[in-house]
N, C-alpha and C positions, 0 to 999 in steps of 0.2 A: 479414033480407036475406041472400040466398045469394051467396057469393063465387064468381066464375068459376073454373073449373078451371085449375090452374097447369100451364104447359108443363113437361114432363119430370118431373112429379110421380110418386113411386114408387107403384106399384099397391098398393092395400090388399088385405089378406088376404080372400079370398072368404068371405062369410058362411057359417058352418057348418063351415068348414074347420078342422080341429084345429091348435093351435099346436105347432110343432116345438121340443122342448127345446133349450137352448143347447148342452149337451154333445153332443147328437146332431148338431147343425149343425157343431160344432167337429170332431167325428170325421169327418163326411162331407167337410169342407173341409181336413182336416189336411194332406193331401199337397200341396194347392195352397199353403197357408200356409207349409209348410216350404220349398217351392220358392222362394217369394217371399223368405223370410228368408235362405235360402242365397244367393240372387242379391244381396240387399242387403249381406250380409256380404262376399261376394266383391268386390262393387263397392267397398266401403269399404277392403278390403285392397289392391285394385288402386290405388285413389286414394292411400292412404297410402304404398304402396311406390313408386308412380309419383312422388309428391311427394318422397319421400326420395331417389329416383334423380336427379330434376331438381335438388333442393337440393344433392346431392353433386356433380353435374356443374357446377353454378354456383358451388360453393364454391371460393374462391381462397385458397391459403395465403399469408397476409400476410407482409410483411417484418417482422423484429424491430423492436421499439420502439427509437428512438434511444438511450434511456437504458440499454438492455440491450446495445447494441453498443459504447457508449463504454467505453474501458478507461483505467485510471489508469497513470501512469508511476511505476515503483519505482526507488529509489536504494539502491545497496549500496556498502559500503566496498571497499577494495582486496582484502580477503580473502573477499568475498561476503556478509558479514553485513548484515542488513537495517538500513538507515539511516532510511528514511521513504518517503513517497509524495506525489505531487501528482495531483489529478484529482477530478472530482465523485463518482465511484464507485470504491470499492476493488475493482477487478476487472481481471484479466488472463487472456486466453484461454490454454488449454493443450490441445494435441492429445490425443486419447484414448490414443494410443500412449504418452504420458508419464505416464498415470495407471495405477498398478499394478492388475492384474486383481483383487487382493483388495480394493482400495478400491471398484472398480466393483461387485463382488459384494456388498460390505457395504451400499452404497446401495440396490441392488436388493432385498436381504433386508429392509431397513428400510422401504422405500417402496412396492415393487411386485414381489412375488415371481414374478409371472407375466409380467414385462416381456418376456422373450425370446420368449414364445410367444403373447401376447395380440394383439388387433387394434387396440390403441391406446386402447380404452375399457373401462370396467367397467360393464356394464349395471346391476348391483346398486347401485353407487355413484351412477350417474346417477339411478336410481329414488329413492334416498334423498334426493338433492339436490332433485329435483322435488317430492317430498312435503313436504320441509322448507320449500320456497319457497311452496307452495300453502297449507300449514297455518300458516305464520308461525312455524315452529320455528327452532331455532338452525341456522346454516349448517353443512352437512355436508362433510366431507373425504372421504378415501378414493379420490381420483382416481388414475389410473395416472401413471407417470412421463411418458408422452407428453402426457397432459392437463395435468399440472402445468407442463410446458415450454410448451405452448400458452398456458396461462393467464398464466404469468409473463412470457414473452418476446414473445408475438404478439398478445395481446388486452388490453383494458382491464380493470381490477380490479372493475368493476361486478358486482353479483349480481342476475341475473334469469334467467327461464326461457329467454328468447331468447338471451342470452349463453351459457348452459350448453349449449343445443342447438347453437349455432355452435361452441363449444369441442369438443363431441363429434364433429361433422362434420369439423372441421379435423384433429382427432386421428386419426380413421380414415383420412382422405386422406393425412395425413403418414405414417402407419404403412404405407400401401400404396405410397407413392412414395419414401420415404426408407429408408435402411438403419438398422437398430436401433442400430448403433454411432454413426451420425451424430446420431440423436435423443438418445442418452445423452450424447454429447459436448456437444451444445447445452445439455442439462439441467445437467450438471456445471459448465458455464461461466456459468450464470445463476442457479442456485438460491442463496437467501440462507442463510448459515450463522451469522449473528450477528456481533458485534464489527465491524460495518461491512463484512464480507467477502461479496462476491457472487462465487460461483464457488469451485472447489476450490483454485486456486492461492493466492488471498488467504487462504482459510480455513487451509490448511496453514501458511502463514507466521504468521498472527495467533494461532493456537492453539499451534503447536509449533515455529515458527521453522525450518521445513524446506521444501524444494521438494516439490511433489506426488509426484515420482518416488521420493522418499526416505521416504514415509509407511510406517510399519510396519502389520502387521495390526491391532494394538491401536489405533493412531492412526486408521486408516481406519474402524474400527468406531465409534470415538468421534465422528468427524465425521458419519458416517451417522446416528448416534443424535441428534445435535444438530439435524438438519434438521427434525425433528418440531415443536419449539418453540424456534427459534433465539434469540429475544429473552429467553427464560428461561434456556436452557442456556449462554448466552455467559459467564455468571459462574462457570462451572465452574473450580475451582482456587482461587477466592478466597472463595466462599460454600459452607460445608460442607453445607448443606441441598440446594442445587442440585447439588453434586458427588455427593452420595449418590444422588439421584434419577437423575442421568445415568448413574451406574455401573450401576444396575439395568437401565436401557434398553440400555446397552452390553453387558451380559451376555446380554440377550435377542437382540440382533443377532448376537452370536457364536454363540449356540445355533442360530439360524436358518441361519447360514452352514455350521455343521457338519452340520446335518440335510440341507442341500441338496448336501453334498459339495464345497462351495467351499473349505473348509479341513479338515485332518485332525484326528483326535482329539488327536494330539500337539500340533498348533498351538493347538488350543482350550485344552488344559491349560496350555500355556506362556504364554498371553496374560496380560499384566499391565496393569492400568488405567494409562493414560499420565499423565505430568505435563504440566500446562498452563502456558503463559506467564501471568504474572499479569495480571489485568484489573481495572480500567483500567490503562493503561501508566503508568510512573513519570514523574517530573519531567524527566528528561534528554531526553524526546521533544521538548519545546519548544525546548531549547537546540540541538538538531540542525537546527532550521529554518534557522539561519544557514548551515549547510553546504549544505542543499538549495537555498536561494535562489541561492547562487553557482553551484553545479553546474547548476542548471536554466537559468540564463542562458547559461552556456557551452555546454551541450548543445544548446539551441535554436539558438544561433548557428552551431554546427558543422553542424547539419542544415539550416540555412536556413529555419527555421520560427519561429513565435512561441512564447512560453512557454505560452500557452493551448493551442496545438496540440500541444505536447510533452506537457502534462499529460493530454490526452485520447487520446494516441496509443498507449498500451500498450507503451511502451518500458521497457527496463531500463537504467538509467544506472550503469555501473560506475565509481565515483569513485576518486580516488587517496587518500582519507582512511584513516587508521588509526583505526578506531572505538574500539578498546581504549585507545589513547593519547589520543584525543580526550576520552573520558569521564573518564579519569584526570586529564587537564588540568583539566577542568571541576570535578572534585571538589577538586583542589588549590587552584584559585582560590577556590572557595567556602569552604574551610576558612580561608584567609588573609583573605578579605574579611570574614568574621565577626569577626575580631580587629581589623580596621583602624578600624572605626567612623568618626566624623567629629568635627569640632571644635565642634559645636553650631550651626554656621551653615548646615546643610543641604548640606555638601560631600559629593559622591559621587565615589568613586574608581573609575575605569575601568581595566580590564585587557584588553589585546589580546595574543594570542599567535599567531605564525605559524611553522610548521615546514616547510621546503622541502628537497627532495632536490637537492643541487647537480649541475649538468650535465644534469639531466632536467626540472626545473621542477615535478615532482609535489608538490602540497601535501599533507603528511601530517597536519598539525594546523592548525586555523583556529578560534580562539576569539575571537568577535566581541562577546560580551556575555553577561550572566548570565541574562537573561529576555527571550526573543524577543517574548512577548506585551506586555511593557511597553516594550521598546525594539527594534523590528525593524531599526533602523539598525545596520549591521555595523561596529564600530570597527576591526576588523582589516583590512578591505578598503577602507573609505571614510573612516575616521577620520583627520583631519589632525592629527598629533601633533608638537608643536614639537621640532625635531631637537636643537638645542643642539650639544653637542660630539660627538654620536654620528657625525656626518659628517666630523669633522676628519681621520680617517685617510685620507680620499680627497683631501685638499687637495693641490693641485699635481700630481695624477695625471690624465692624459688619459683621459677616458671616452668611449666611442663608443656608437652604437646607442641602444637604449632607455634607457641610463643617462646619455646626454648631458644636461646641465643639472641633474644631481643635486646638484652643488656649490651651486647657487643655490636649492635647495629648502629653505625654512625650516621646512616642516611636511609631511614625506612621510607616506604611509600606512605602517603596519607591514608590509603586503605588499610594497610597493616597497622598503623598506629591507632586508627579509629577502632579496629577490631580488638586491639589490646585493651583499650579503655572500656570497650563494650563488655569485655569479660569481667572487668572490675565491677561495672554497673550491674552485671548479672550474678553477683556474689561468687565470682571465680569460675563461672561456666563460660567457656569459649564457644562461640558459634561461628562456623565457617561463613564468611561473607558470601551472599548469593544474590543474584539479580533476577532469577527465574522462579516464578511461583508454580506455574503449570504450563503445559503445552497441549494444544488441541489441534485436531485436523478434521475438517468436515463435520464439526460439531461433536466429535468424540475425543475424550481426553486420552492422550497417548503417554503423558508423563505428569506426575505430580511430585513436586519437590518437597522434601522433608528437611527440617533443620538438622545439620550435622554438628552435634555438640560434644564437648569433652571438658571435664574439669581440669583447669590449668593452674588454679590458685586455691589455696585453702582459706578458711575464714580469717585466719590471722594475717595472711598476706594481703587479702582484699582490704582489710581494715587499715593496714599499714600504708598501702598505696594511696587510699583516699585521704588519710590523715596528713600525709606528706604533701599531697596535691593542694590541700586546703590551707595548710599552715606555713609551709616553707617555700612555696614557689609562686607567690602572688595570687594563689587561688582564693576564691571567695565563695561563700555559701549564699544561695538565693532561694526563696520559696518557689515551688513549682506553680505554674499557671493552673487555674481551676480545672481546665480541661484535662490536665495531666494528673490530677489527684486520683489515688486508688482507694476505692471503698470509703470515700469521705475523709480519709486520713491524709493530712498534708505531709509530704516528705520534702527532703531538701536535695537540690541538684548541686553538682560540683563544677566549678569553672576555674580554669587556670590558663595563664599566658606564659609562654617560655620560648626558647629558641637559641640560636647560635649568635655569638657576638653581642655587642652592646654599644649604645651611643651611636657615633658616626660610623662604627665598624659593624653595625648589625647586618648579619647575612640572611638569617631566616627568622620568621616569627610563626609560632604555633599558638592557636587558641582552641582550647578543648572544653567542651561541656558535656556532662553525662548525668543521667539518672536511670531509673529502671525502665523508662519509656523510650529514650533516645540517646544515642551517643553521637556527638557532632564534633568533627575535627576540621579546622580551617588552617591551611598552610600558605604562607607567603614567602616567596623567594624571587630572586632576580637574576637576569643574565644580560650579556651584551655581546655584540658581534666579535668573533674571534679573529685572529690574524689571517687564517685561511678562509677562503670563500665558503659560504654556507655553513659556518661553524659558529658556535657560541661558547662563551666561558662564563663561570659564575661571577656575579657582581654584587656589590653592597646595595642594600635596599635604600631608596631615596628617603630622606628624613622629613620631607614636606609633601604631603601630610605625614603625620606620625604613623609608621607601619604598625606599631602596637595598637594605637587607637583604631586604625583601619580594621585590623583583625578582630578586635574585641567588639566593635560596632557591628561588623558583619555577622559574627557569631550570635550576638544578642538578637539581631533582627531575624535571622533564620530561626532561632530558637523560639521566638515569639510567634512567628508564622506557623511553625510546626505545632505549637501548643494550641493554637486557635483553629487548626485544620480539622 
C-alpha cells in the first residue's frame, strides 16, 4: 500500500545525481555557518552582559546585620586600665583615622594586596569558588577585603553559587559607590580576630591591652596575621606551637609590607615579635564582675537607659575604681581566707571591703565577694551586716540628709557605713558614693559625673565622732604615709575596730580607717547552711584565727597599699 505524499517533505535527490561529499558541503556553507555562529555568540554575550547590567542595576546594598552593628560597652578603671565589658559581642567601632596607617597596611598585605586598586572582586577567586561548589570540593577563600566585608557584615553565611554571585555584585557596587577608606573602616570594625574580639579595637585590647591608635608595627602585623585563622591563632602566647606558627606568618606579613614600601628596611629589621596577653584570662576576671555590675547600674541610670541598652550601646564607662588596689585587695582577702577555715559546721566567712574618697564619693575599692559565679550577690553594696558598736561614735550626734536615721540602723551595708565615716573625714560633708567618673561613646564624652555633696554634720559633731572613735572604742591614731601628706603637713588618720558580740559569741567585726584622703571599711560576718535547701542563716565567726586580728591586718595592708599607689 502506497502512502500519500507528506506536505513539506524534503525533495529527494534526483536519480542519477551524484552525492555531494560532506566536506564539500561544509566548505560551500562555511561562511554561512560562521555567520550564524558569530550571531549566536554575540547574542549570548549581549544577553549575559545585559543580564549582568540589569542584575547590577537591581542590586541593592543591604544594611549591615544587626549583630554586626551591635557594640559592647567597655569598663575601665580610673587610670584607663581595662576592667571588663558587657554586651553580646565584644566589639566597639573605631574611626579609620584612629587606626595607624601601618596597621591598615598590614591587614591589606595579609588579606588583599590589590585592595587600593582592584574593583572589589577577584575574578580568579570567584572562579575557584564556583568550581569548588560545582565539583563538591572544599570551600575556597581568597576573597578581596571588600568581598569579605560584604560576606561578614551584609550577607548570610550560607554557601551557594547564588550567594557568591550576589556577594560579587554587591562588592562591585560597593566599590563603585563607596570610598576605599570607608570600606576598609567597615571591614576593620567587623572582622573577627579570635578571643571573642570582633573588630580591631577589641582585638588590640584583648591581645595587647592597648588602644588601636597605640598599636606598634609589630603588633599590627601580628593582628593582621591572626585574621587568617583566628580561632587557631587566638592561643598565641600560651601555646608554643601556635605561637611559632603565627610568628612565621607575622614574618611573612612584614616582608610583604617592606616589599610594598609600607615600612622601611630599618623598621623591618627593628621589628620584634610582640608579647601577648595570656589567654584564657585569669581568675580575677570573675571577681571584677562585682564592680561591673555596680558601675553598669549607675551608668545606665545616669544616661536614662536600661542596663541592656547600655550593654549594646558601644559606650566606654570610665569608673572610679583603682584596679591595682582592687586586685591587691582580692589577693589579700584570698590569702587570709585560706587560713580561716571553718569550725566543721559549714560556716563560711564573708569579707566585704569598701574604700571611698572623702568629699568626692569616688569608690576606689569595692570587694563584694570571692567568686561572682558562685555568689553574684554583692556583700559590700547589698549585704546587711550587724553594726554592733561600730555606730556608737555617732551616738548623740545630729545627722542630716542621707545619714539621717543611721543611728537606728542595726545592720547597715558596708557601703553606707563607709560613706558615713567618709563624711566625718571630710569635715561633715557627705558625698554620695559613685563608681562612674565619665561615659564616652566613639571618642565623645556623653556624661561627666560631678560629686553630689551635702553637709550632714557640723564641726562640733565631726569632732565628737572622731574623738569617740579614737578614745572609747579601741581606735588608735597613726601617722599618715608620706604619699598621703598634704602640703608637707603631716596629719593623723583614725582607725577603730568594733562589731557585734564578743569572745566566742562574736558575730561581726568592723575595721574602719579614715583620713582626708581615704575612708576604708572592712566588714567580717559569717553564715552557714539553713534548714531548707539553698538557704543560709547567720553564724558566729570562727575564733581561729582571730577575726579581729584578721580584719585589722587586712585594713592595715590595704591602707598601706593605697598610700603607696
